[in-house]
Backbone bond lengths (Angstrom), bond angles and torsions (degrees), N, CA, C in turn:
res aa  C-N    CA-C-N  psi(-1)  N-CA   C-N-CA  omega(-1)  CA-C   N-CA-C  phi
1 M - - - 1.391 - - 1.613 107.97 -
2 D 1.217 116.72 138.45 1.459 122.96 174.73 1.456 114.17 -103.55
3 Y 1.280 119.37 158.41 1.467 123.01 -179.69 1.608 106.35 -142.14
4 S 1.365 105.32 153.65 1.513 111.52 172.93 1.601 103.64 -152.77
5 F 1.262 106.39 159.78 1.662 118.59 175.76 1.467 110.96 -99.27
6 T 1.378 116.41 155.95 1.352 123.17 175.92 1.480 106.56 -71.76
7 E 1.385 114.70 177.12 1.481 122.27 -177.61 1.504 110.52 -60.72
8 I 1.304 119.22 -39.06 1.389 126.90 179.17 1.673 104.47 -113.68
9 C 1.320 112.53 129.15 1.570 117.80 179.44 1.561 106.76 -129.82
10 Y 1.195 114.50 136.54 1.443 123.46 171.86 1.526 111.80 -89.81
11 I 1.274 120.05 128.67 1.469 123.42 169.79 1.419 113.00 -109.04
12 V 1.348 116.87 121.55 1.500 122.19 -172.73 1.540 111.96 -109.09
13 G 1.333 114.93 125.93 1.459 122.89 -178.79 1.391 106.90 -94.47
14 K 1.365 117.84 -158.48 1.496 125.65 -172.37 1.455 112.85 -130.27
15 G 1.300 119.25 18.91 1.453 127.19 170.00 1.568 112.80 -61.27
16 P 1.353 113.30 162.05 1.386 123.28 -175.26 1.596 115.41 -52.43
17 S 1.295 113.51 -31.47 1.491 119.63 175.71 1.507 112.80 -61.21
18 L 1.241 119.10 -22.81 1.505 125.41 176.77 1.542 108.89 -50.03
19 D 1.467 117.89 -38.64 1.414 121.72 -176.26 1.621 110.34 -64.67
20 R 1.293 115.99 -23.01 1.484 119.46 -179.44 1.457 114.01 -98.85
21 L 1.276 121.67 1.37 1.482 125.55 -176.46 1.480 111.28 -62.80
22 S 1.315 117.16 142.63 1.393 120.12 -179.14 1.566 114.22 -143.25
23 K 1.185 121.00 170.81 1.537 121.27 179.61 1.558 111.97 -55.81
24 S 1.350 116.60 -37.37 1.528 117.60 179.96 1.458 115.70 -67.13
25 D 1.334 119.56 -11.78 1.476 121.42 173.33 1.594 113.64 -74.35
26 F 1.284 113.98 -8.55 1.560 115.36 -179.18 1.485 115.58 -121.17
27 E 1.269 118.19 138.10 1.431 124.69 178.64 1.513 105.07 -78.02
28 F 1.351 109.04 138.44 1.506 117.86 -176.47 1.489 108.64 -55.35
29 G 1.301 125.13 138.37 1.445 129.77 166.04 1.485 113.74 81.32
30 C 1.328 119.27 -10.93 1.539 121.72 170.25 1.436 113.08 -72.91
31 S 1.335 114.17 141.07 1.504 124.90 173.12 1.449 109.12 -57.40
32 I 1.396 115.46 150.28 1.489 125.13 174.20 1.414 106.72 -126.68
33 L 1.247 125.43 127.96 1.455 128.76 178.87 1.553 103.87 -121.46
34 C 1.385 118.54 107.54 1.393 122.23 -178.66 1.561 109.04 -89.46
35 I 1.284 121.22 148.87 1.403 126.06 170.91 1.624 110.89 -98.20
36 N 1.403 113.28 123.03 1.382 114.51 -178.56 1.551 118.98 51.79
37 E 1.330 113.39 -127.61 1.449 123.31 -174.14 1.452 116.25 -76.23
38 S 1.258 115.55 -7.73 1.516 114.43 170.80 1.488 117.75 -65.84
39 I 1.351 113.32 -17.81 1.435 120.45 173.35 1.637 113.18 -50.06
40 H 1.311 117.12 -37.41 1.424 124.91 178.75 1.549 110.60 -59.78
41 K 1.249 117.12 -54.17 1.414 119.60 -178.24 1.520 113.70 -62.91
42 V 1.345 118.39 -43.49 1.352 124.01 -177.52 1.587 109.67 -69.02
43 H 1.347 116.95 -43.20 1.542 119.57 175.15 1.548 109.63 -58.69
44 S 1.315 116.26 -39.78 1.455 117.96 -172.06 1.654 107.58 -68.44
45 L 1.349 123.42 -14.26 1.375 123.45 176.26 1.525 111.51 -72.87
46 G 1.298 117.47 -15.46 1.489 117.77 178.15 1.521 120.46 67.36
47 L 1.345 110.24 28.89 1.535 123.81 176.22 1.513 111.79 -65.12
48 T 1.251 120.75 146.39 1.392 123.91 170.37 1.503 113.27 -93.14
49 N 1.344 124.59 7.23 1.393 130.63 -177.55 1.569 107.07 -66.43
50 P 1.260 121.20 151.02 1.445 119.76 170.83 1.565 110.57 -61.65
51 L 1.298 115.54 125.93 1.410 118.42 -172.51 1.555 110.38 -122.75
52 F 1.462 108.04 136.17 1.403 117.36 -173.04 1.654 107.19 -133.94
53 C 1.363 114.59 158.93 1.500 117.85 174.08 1.496 104.13 -135.33
54 V 1.298 118.45 137.25 1.456 125.21 169.96 1.542 109.44 -119.47
55 T 1.349 112.17 130.49 1.403 119.87 177.51 1.592 111.87 -147.01
56 Q 1.258 113.96 142.79 1.421 120.48 -176.65 1.575 109.76 -138.91
57 D 1.309 111.88 16.09 1.514 118.09 -178.78 1.457 111.09 -105.59
58 R 1.389 113.08 102.20 1.536 115.41 -178.24 1.570 109.64 -65.63
59 G 1.347 118.30 -27.99 1.485 118.02 176.61 1.448 116.39 -55.76
60 L 1.352 118.25 -18.18 1.455 120.31 -179.01 1.531 114.79 -81.66
61 G 1.350 112.64 -13.51 1.485 120.83 -175.33 1.522 106.81 58.08
62 N 1.405 117.63 -127.96 1.420 121.27 -174.65 1.637 109.63 -104.71
63 R 1.419 116.35 19.47 1.416 114.60 -173.46 1.526 113.49 -63.31
64 C 1.306 120.68 -13.23 1.427 126.50 173.70 1.529 118.11 -81.83
65 M 1.232 114.61 -12.78 1.539 122.08 -174.34 1.591 112.43 -61.72
66 V 1.284 109.86 123.48 1.411 123.64 173.54 1.551 108.95 -143.91
67 E 1.342 117.53 143.77 1.445 121.85 176.47 1.462 109.61 -79.86
68 G 1.329 110.26 134.42 1.488 118.99 175.55 1.495 115.46 114.46
69 P 1.292 123.35 -60.14 1.485 124.81 -176.62 1.617 109.83 -61.12
70 I 1.275 110.68 165.11 1.393 121.62 178.38 1.535 106.38 -99.04
71 F 1.343 119.35 123.48 1.523 127.70 -175.69 1.494 109.03 -93.20
72 L 1.217 118.85 128.38 1.495 125.11 167.10 1.442 110.77 -107.22
73 I 1.331 122.46 113.18 1.440 122.57 -167.50 1.549 104.29 -131.84
74 G 1.479 114.23 155.34 1.280 115.94 171.88 1.587 110.14 -78.98
75 D 1.312 115.80 163.13 1.451 121.28 -176.83 1.582 111.49 -57.91
76 E 1.286 120.04 -28.06 1.499 124.17 -178.44 1.534 113.37 -67.93
77 L 1.358 113.41 -16.27 1.527 122.50 -177.47 1.551 111.01 -101.08
78 K 1.309 118.33 0.67 1.541 115.54 -170.41 1.498 112.89 -66.99
79 D 1.352 119.57 -30.27 1.378 122.70 171.52 1.577 115.56 -59.17
80 I 1.338 115.01 -30.51 1.492 117.36 -174.29 1.576 104.25 -85.21
81 Y 1.288 118.45 -37.38 1.509 115.88 -171.17 1.488 111.42 -110.65
82 I 1.347 118.80 20.75 1.449 121.32 -179.31 1.495 113.56 -59.61
83 E 1.362 113.73 -32.53 1.439 116.91 -173.38 1.508 112.08 -82.03
84 H 1.316 119.88 -14.12 1.432 123.51 177.98 1.510 111.24 -71.18
85 P 1.280 122.02 129.03 1.460 124.25 -169.97 1.424 116.76 -76.61
86 N 1.408 116.93 -13.17 1.457 123.85 -177.16 1.566 107.79 -115.94
87 T 1.208 122.81 46.31 1.542 125.91 -178.34 1.564 108.89 -102.01
88 H 1.256 112.95 126.42 1.421 118.35 166.57 1.568 113.86 -117.30
89 L 1.321 116.90 131.96 1.369 122.47 -177.76 1.685 106.72 -85.57
90 I 1.243 114.14 127.65 1.517 120.49 178.25 1.454 116.71 -102.50
91 G 1.426 117.20 16.95 1.440 117.51 -177.82 1.549 114.39 80.44
92 M 1.250 107.88 -159.29 1.522 116.20 -170.28 1.547 107.14 -104.47
93 I 1.427 118.87 20.49 1.360 116.48 176.37 1.501 117.59 -56.92
94 A 1.312 123.58 126.54 1.298 121.75 -177.17 1.649 105.97 -139.79
95 P 1.328 119.85 72.09 1.444 112.39 175.02 1.523 119.65 -75.13
96 K 1.173 124.56 -172.22 1.467 126.58 -168.59 1.565 110.68 -47.63
97 N 1.230 118.66 -42.14 1.446 124.01 175.60 1.467 113.47 -155.33
98 T 1.345 117.88 174.11 1.454 120.06 -172.72 1.486 109.08 -72.65
99 A 1.336 126.24 -26.20 1.485 125.62 178.15 1.520 107.70 -61.77
100 I 1.327 116.24 -43.21 1.530 117.00 -178.55 1.628 105.94 -65.96
101 L 1.264 114.91 -43.71 1.528 118.19 -179.82 1.571 109.03 -60.64
102 A 1.328 116.70 -36.87 1.541 124.46 178.19 1.676 104.47 -62.40
103 M 1.177 114.74 -50.18 1.525 114.83 -176.35 1.470 110.97 -68.00
104 H 1.321 117.27 -38.94 1.485 120.90 176.13 1.607 111.15 -58.85
105 L 1.378 116.04 -40.98 1.381 116.65 -172.94 1.488 109.97 -76.58
106 T 1.360 118.86 -35.88 1.434 118.43 176.55 1.538 115.86 -61.98
107 K 1.384 113.91 -41.57 1.472 116.65 175.13 1.572 110.44 -68.19
108 K 1.242 119.21 -43.13 1.470 122.74 178.09 1.574 115.03 -56.91
109 H 1.262 113.76 -34.63 1.357 125.24 -177.25 1.496 122.60 -111.85
110 G 1.406 114.76 33.35 1.440 121.85 165.32 1.422 119.51 113.51
111 S 1.289 117.07 -20.74 1.574 115.46 176.33 1.509 119.42 -75.94
112 K 1.265 114.26 138.99 1.465 114.47 176.51 1.537 110.44 -98.46
113 H 1.311 117.82 -17.54 1.431 124.16 -179.60 1.453 113.75 -145.62
114 Y 1.398 118.92 137.34 1.360 119.38 172.08 1.452 112.12 -123.17
115 R 1.336 116.55 152.62 1.413 122.81 179.08 1.449 111.98 -118.71
116 M 1.293 126.69 114.92 1.411 132.62 179.39 1.430 119.33 -82.48
117 L 1.351 116.58 122.41 1.415 121.27 -179.03 1.551 110.49 -125.83
118 C 1.420 115.51 140.79 1.438 122.65 176.38 1.494 113.60 69.75
119 F 1.383 117.10 35.93 1.434 128.18 168.53 1.572 104.27 -104.71
120 D 1.366 112.25 64.09 1.431 113.24 -175.23 1.525 118.87 -63.89
121 A 1.314 118.24 -31.94 1.509 121.69 178.71 1.469 108.38 -60.95
122 C 1.354 118.90 -33.80 1.404 122.83 -179.58 1.482 116.50 -71.80
123 V 1.318 113.94 -26.67 1.543 123.19 -173.78 1.593 111.52 -106.51
124 T 1.321 113.68 -50.48 1.458 114.13 -174.02 1.607 112.01 -110.32
125 G 1.348 115.55 -5.26 1.416 118.74 -177.96 1.713 113.35 83.10
126 N 1.297 115.30 -3.89 1.464 118.61 171.32 1.426 113.68 -67.13
127 T 1.270 118.54 118.98 1.597 121.34 -173.63 1.468 111.70 -95.56
128 G 1.261 119.13 -1.60 1.543 118.65 -168.55 1.483 103.37 -83.81
129 Y 1.373 109.23 175.50 1.522 121.30 178.17 1.649 102.89 -101.19
130 A 1.314 112.09 161.74 1.395 121.79 168.70 1.474 113.00 -59.17
131 R 1.314 120.75 152.46 1.486 122.32 178.98 1.535 108.11 -65.96
132 V 1.402 116.84 -35.08 1.489 122.77 -179.25 1.473 113.54 -60.50
133 I 1.397 120.03 -20.93 1.422 123.45 -178.20 1.526 110.23 -65.72
134 G 1.404 114.76 -31.22 1.439 121.46 179.46 1.545 119.02 87.43
135 H 1.319 112.52 -1.30 1.493 116.39 178.75 1.477 109.37 -156.47
136 N 1.317 116.94 161.89 1.519 122.19 176.62 1.504 114.06 -85.65
137 P 1.206 122.55 156.98 1.541 125.22 170.38 1.585 107.44 -53.78
138 Q 1.311 120.63 142.48 1.338 126.54 178.28 1.492 109.03 -105.33
139 G 1.337 118.30 129.65 1.396 123.60 -177.08 1.441 115.12 91.97
140 D 1.269 110.33 -145.23 1.691 116.87 -173.06 1.609 107.27 -85.72
141 E 1.284 115.08 98.67 1.417 120.85 -176.15 1.606 109.49 -65.88
142 K 1.458 113.12 -24.81 1.382 116.06 178.77 1.532 115.91 -57.36
143 R 1.469 112.14 -23.05 1.409 111.94 177.28 1.465 119.10 -62.03
144 F 1.310 118.12 -8.38 1.536 120.88 173.74 1.413 110.30 -74.15
145 I 1.344 118.58 -24.11 1.572 120.44 179.22 1.525 108.31 -60.32
146 K 1.386 111.77 -34.75 1.482 112.07 -176.01 1.517 117.64 -76.52
147 H 1.330 108.44 -6.98 1.582 112.23 -179.09 1.481 109.62 -68.88
148 R 1.351 117.27 -33.23 1.570 113.45 179.04 1.553 115.08 -55.60
149 A 1.359 115.16 -43.00 1.362 119.91 178.42 1.519 110.91 -63.54
150 W 1.265 115.86 -45.13 1.470 118.47 -176.95 1.495 108.58 -65.53
151 I 1.364 118.02 -36.87 1.531 117.60 176.59 1.449 113.31 -61.30
152 E 1.405 111.73 -48.44 1.476 123.65 -179.11 1.657 109.53 -53.96
153 D 1.414 110.85 -43.70 1.557 114.41 -178.45 1.532 107.79 -69.89
154 Y 1.364 117.89 -41.57 1.446 116.94 176.96 1.415 110.07 -57.33
155 N 1.351 123.93 -45.33 1.385 124.74 -172.68 1.581 108.69 -65.55
156 K 1.415 118.58 -36.75 1.430 119.66 -179.27 1.576 105.61 -64.24
157 D 1.275 119.97 -35.41 1.471 121.02 -170.33 1.606 105.83 -78.08
158 V 1.231 119.52 -27.34 1.669 114.24 -176.96 1.498 113.25 -101.22
159 T 1.436 118.63 -0.52 1.369 118.15 176.85 1.568 114.68 -103.28
């Protein structure tokens, strides 16, 4: 099974603003690519947009599993998601973080533009996760502050 994204794709992170996300935050028909557990919140909105989830964190186990969306996973997770009917292996790609991987995938598979939502650390400096994620970041949350520079560097390289 092949997949592609629409011209505009939303990439949804796990920052605290995820708790306030609503249908009105998305343009009708545009693809949505969720990072890890953010898929649960976006799926709960009942949107008809094409819905995807990317994960490369084995430590999450199957916490991202939801029926319906297309899952884009690294080879090292295939044993966890093998039963999900809409799973695509994306190889052993492991850029600096999953946000960079998400941007790479959207560009590689059809999007010309992406809009990033719920990346609070990049915008406000809030390094926590949304309450709906169900757990706190583990380790050094300040690492999320670095993501903005990585995202800006990635954008320079692809434009």
